[in-house]
N, C-alpha and C positions, 0 to 999 in steps of 0.2 A: 980852664979846660975841665977841671973836676966838677965845677958847678954845672957846666953844660951837659956833662955826662950824667950827672944826677937828675937833671931835668928830663933828659932823654929816657933814662931808666924809668922815671915816674910816669912818663907817657906810654911806654911800651909794656911794662910789667903787667898792667891790667889785662893785656891780651893773652898772657900765658894761660894755658888751659882752656881757652875758648876756641871754638871751631873756626876754621879759615873763612867759612861763609859769613860769620858774624863780622869779621874784620873787613871783608870785601864790601858788605852792606854799608858800613860806616865810613871807611877810609877810601874805598874805591878799588878797582882792579890793580893788581901788582903790575909793575913794569914788565917783569918777566918771571917765569917759573921754569925750573929744570927738574925733570924726573930723576930720581936717584936710583942707582942700580940695586940697592937693597930694599926698595920700596919707599914710598913717600915722595916728597918734592921739596925743593928749596925755592922760595919766592922772595923777590926783592921789590921794595917800594922805595922811591926816591922823593925826597922833599927838598925844595930849594926856597931860598928867601933872601931878603936884604934887610939889614938892620942898621941903625945908626941914628945920629942926631947930634945936637949940641946947642948950647945957649948962644944968644946974641949973634946969630949969623954964622958962627963957626960950626963946622959940621964934619962928621966922618961917616963914611958909608962902608959897610962890610957885607959882602955876599957870603952865603953859606950853602952847603949842600950836605944832607945826611942820606946815607943809603942804609936801609934797614933790611936785614935778611932773616926771615923766619924759616925754620926747617919743620915741615909737617910730616907726621907719620901717615900711614895708609888710611887712617880714619879721619884725617883732616885736622888733627890736633897738633899744636906746636910741641916740639920735643926739646929736651936739653941739648945744648950744642956740644956736649962732651960725648 
């Protein structure tokens, strides 16, 4: 689990500090966004996949899903989650 979290962090951290429009251009539109009462919005992207394999005809298959939520300020920049 720790290795998976580290890989996910490595993929997401480069987006910190970048405008929402840049992420949309590369990743695509979020699945949904919600306006926040104090300004800005929270947007979610969902990623799904299947992984697995095995030698000599033996195999395993595991499906996965990650939901990533970025909270953007009124200027379209991601903010710290605290």
